[in-house]
C-alpha positions as CSV (number, residue, x, y, z in Angstrom):
1,M,4.6,17.0,9.5
2,S,7.1,18.9,7.4
3,N,6.8,22.6,6.6
4,E,4.7,23.4,3.5
5,A,6.5,22.7,0.3
6,K,8.0,26.0,-1.0
7,D,7.1,25.4,-4.6
8,Q,3.5,24.2,-4.7
9,E,3.5,23.6,-8.5
10,K,6.4,21.2,-8.1
11,A,4.7,19.6,-5.1
12,A,1.6,19.0,-7.1
13,A,3.7,17.5,-9.9
14,V,5.3,15.2,-7.4
15,F,1.9,14.2,-6.1
16,R,0.7,13.4,-9.6
17,Q,3.8,11.4,-10.5
18,A,3.7,9.4,-7.3
19,I,0.1,8.5,-7.9
20,A,0.8,7.6,-11.5
21,L,3.7,5.3,-10.4
22,L,1.5,3.5,-7.9
23,E,-1.4,3.1,-10.3
24,D,0.8,2.1,-13.3
25,G,2.5,-0.5,-11.0
26,S,-0.9,-1.8,-9.8
27,F,0.1,-1.0,-6.2
28,E,-2.8,-0.6,-3.7
29,Y,-2.6,2.7,-1.8
30,A,-4.6,5.6,-0.3
31,V,-3.7,9.2,0.4
32,G,-3.7,9.9,4.1
33,G,-2.4,12.5,6.5
34,G,-3.1,16.2,6.2
35,L,-4.2,15.9,2.6
36,S,-6.9,13.5,3.6
37,T,-8.1,15.7,6.4
38,D,-8.2,18.7,4.0
39,H,-10.1,16.7,1.4
40,W,-12.8,15.6,3.8
41,I,-13.3,19.1,5.2
42,G,-13.6,20.9,2.0
43,G,-10.8,20.0,-0.4
44,A,-7.0,19.8,-0.3
45,T,-5.3,22.9,-1.9
46,R,-1.8,23.0,-0.4
47,I,0.8,20.3,0.1
48,S,3.2,20.0,3.0
49,D,4.1,16.4,2.6
50,I,2.5,13.5,0.9
51,D,1.3,10.6,3.1
52,L,0.5,7.4,1.3
53,V,-0.9,4.3,3.1
54,I,0.3,1.2,1.4
55,R,0.7,-2.6,2.0
56,Q,3.9,-3.3,3.8
57,D,4.8,-6.2,1.6
58,A,4.6,-3.9,-1.4
59,A,7.1,-1.4,0.1
60,P,10.3,-2.7,-1.5
61,D,8.8,-2.6,-4.9
62,I,7.3,0.8,-4.4
63,L,10.6,2.2,-3.1
64,R,12.3,0.7,-6.1
65,A,9.9,2.3,-8.5
66,L,10.3,5.7,-6.8
67,S,14.1,5.3,-6.9
68,E,14.1,4.5,-10.6
69,A,12.0,7.6,-11.1
70,G,14.7,9.8,-9.5
71,Y,13.5,10.0,-5.9
72,E,15.8,9.6,-2.9
73,T,14.4,6.7,-0.9
74,A,15.0,5.6,2.7
75,E,14.0,2.4,4.3
76,M,13.4,3.5,7.9
77,E,14.1,1.4,10.9
78,L,10.5,1.6,11.9
79,S,7.6,-0.9,11.8
80,W,5.2,1.5,10.1
81,L,7.0,3.9,7.7
82,H,9.5,4.4,4.8
83,K,10.3,7.7,3.0
84,A,11.0,9.2,-0.4
85,H,12.1,12.7,-1.3
86,G,11.9,14.6,-4.5
87,D,11.8,18.3,-5.6
88,G,11.6,19.5,-2.0
89,V,8.7,17.2,-1.1
90,T,8.7,14.3,1.4
91,I,6.6,11.2,0.6
92,D,5.8,9.1,3.6
93,L,4.9,5.5,2.8
94,I,2.9,4.3,5.8
95,F,2.1,0.7,6.7
96,E,0.1,1.3,9.9
97,L,-1.9,4.2,11.1
98,K,-1.7,5.4,14.7
99,N,-4.9,3.6,15.7
100,G,-3.4,0.3,14.5
101,T,-5.1,0.2,11.1
102,R,-3.3,-1.5,8.2
103,F,-4.2,-1.8,4.6
104,D,-6.6,-4.7,5.0
105,Q,-9.8,-5.5,3.0
106,Q,-12.0,-3.2,5.0
107,F,-9.6,-0.3,4.5
108,K,-9.5,-1.1,0.7
109,E,-13.2,-1.2,0.4
110,H,-13.8,2.0,2.2
111,R,-11.3,4.2,0.5
112,R,-12.7,6.6,-2.1
113,R,-11.7,8.0,-5.5
114,A,-11.2,11.8,-5.5
115,E,-9.9,14.6,-7.8
116,M,-6.7,16.0,-6.2
117,F,-4.1,18.3,-7.7
118,G,-4.9,17.5,-11.3
119,T,-5.3,13.8,-11.0
120,T,-7.6,11.2,-9.6
121,A,-6.4,9.3,-6.5
122,Y,-7.6,7.0,-3.8
123,V,-8.1,8.7,-0.5
124,I,-8.6,7.0,2.8
125,A,-12.2,6.9,4.1
126,P,-13.2,9.7,6.4
127,E,-13.9,7.1,9.1
128,D,-10.3,5.9,8.9
129,Q,-9.0,9.4,9.0
130,V,-11.1,10.2,12.1
131,A,-9.8,7.1,13.9
132,S,-6.2,7.9,12.8
133,L,-6.4,11.5,14.0
134,A,-8.0,10.5,17.3
135,A,-5.0,8.2,18.0
136,T,-2.4,10.7,16.8
137,V,-3.0,13.5,19.3
138,G,-0.2,14.7,21.4
139,R,0.4,17.7,23.7
140,D,1.4,19.9,20.8
141,T,-1.2,18.7,18.3
142,I,-4.3,17.9,20.2
143,G,-6.2,21.1,19.3
144,K,-5.4,20.8,15.6
145,H,-6.2,17.1,15.4
146,W,-9.4,17.3,17.5
147,Y,-10.8,20.1,15.4
148,G,-9.8,18.2,12.3
149,V,-11.8,15.2,13.6
150,I,-14.9,17.2,14.4
151,D,-14.7,19.1,11.0
152,I,-14.7,15.7,9.3
153,M,-17.6,14.6,11.4
154,A,-19.5,17.8,10.6
155,N,-18.9,17.6,6.8
156,N,-19.4,13.9,6.1
157,D,-22.1,11.3,6.7
158,L,-20.0,8.8,8.6
159,E,-20.5,5.0,8.8
160,W,-20.4,5.0,12.6
161,D,-20.1,1.2,12.9
162,Y,-16.9,1.4,10.9
163,V,-15.6,4.2,13.1
164,V,-16.2,2.0,16.1
165,A,-14.5,-1.0,14.4
166,R,-11.4,1.2,13.7
167,S,-11.4,2.3,17.4
168,Q,-10.9,-1.1,19.0
169,L,-7.4,-0.1,20.2
170,I,-8.3,3.5,21.1
171,P,-11.8,3.4,22.5
172,L,-11.1,6.0,25.3
173,R,-9.4,8.4,22.9
174,M,-12.3,8.2,20.5
175,L,-14.8,8.7,23.3
176,S,-12.9,11.8,24.4
177,V,-13.1,13.2,20.8
178,I,-16.8,12.4,20.5
179,Y,-17.6,14.1,23.8
180,F,-15.7,17.1,22.5
181,A,-17.6,17.0,19.2
182,L,-20.9,16.9,21.1
183,S,-19.7,20.0,23.1
184,Q,-19.3,21.8,19.8
185,Q,-22.8,20.8,18.6
186,V,-21.5,18.3,16.1
187,P,-24.0,15.4,16.0
188,V,-22.9,11.8,16.7
189,R,-25.2,8.8,15.9
190,K,-27.1,7.6,18.9
191,G,-25.6,4.5,20.5
192,V,-22.0,5.1,19.4
193,I,-20.9,6.2,22.9
194,E,-22.4,3.0,24.4
195,Q,-20.6,0.9,21.8
196,L,-17.3,2.5,22.5
197,M,-17.8,2.2,26.3
198,Q,-18.5,-1.5,25.7
199,V,-15.2,-1.8,23.7
200,A,-13.3,0.0,26.5
201,G,-14.8,-2.3,29.1
202,D,-14.0,-5.4,27.2
203,S,-10.4,-4.2,26.7
204,E,-9.9,-3.9,30.5
205,Q,-11.0,-7.5,31.2
């Protein structure tokens, strides 16, 4: 993640313009990353960068729209990400979350509308953010991401079957986070651990 944008008023203006460009162009998207985490644990108030989950086949048209609006755009040599820059803010256009989720029908149906930085935008579901964070942890981010996960769990009534569905590629990581959540007295629906253990067992066969 980039450092916090120096001018938060400009960053909020970039956010609003990016959302307007996507919605005016009828592009499907959802706000992800740190803004999503903040939203689901009490509300996003500061912008570091702007993560937008999009359909990969829409990326060329979205990059074109951003470029025409004055943003610097970069088609990355990656299978999951392109970038745009404007007024000191980085916009990450993400095709695939770390847990393997792409913008499919379930993702679309579970995203939510929310008020953010003076506009209304789609935000990825708390379940999708939990699964994404569980898969993103590294040596330097595990504490931040795990506490982000359990804060989302503690502040939202999760659809646990959907969490399990989004953990098909990361059942052991999700189990680790859930055991940590339980150690912090954050409740988890009965049966979820057994479901994830079944997924983990099936993946080893």
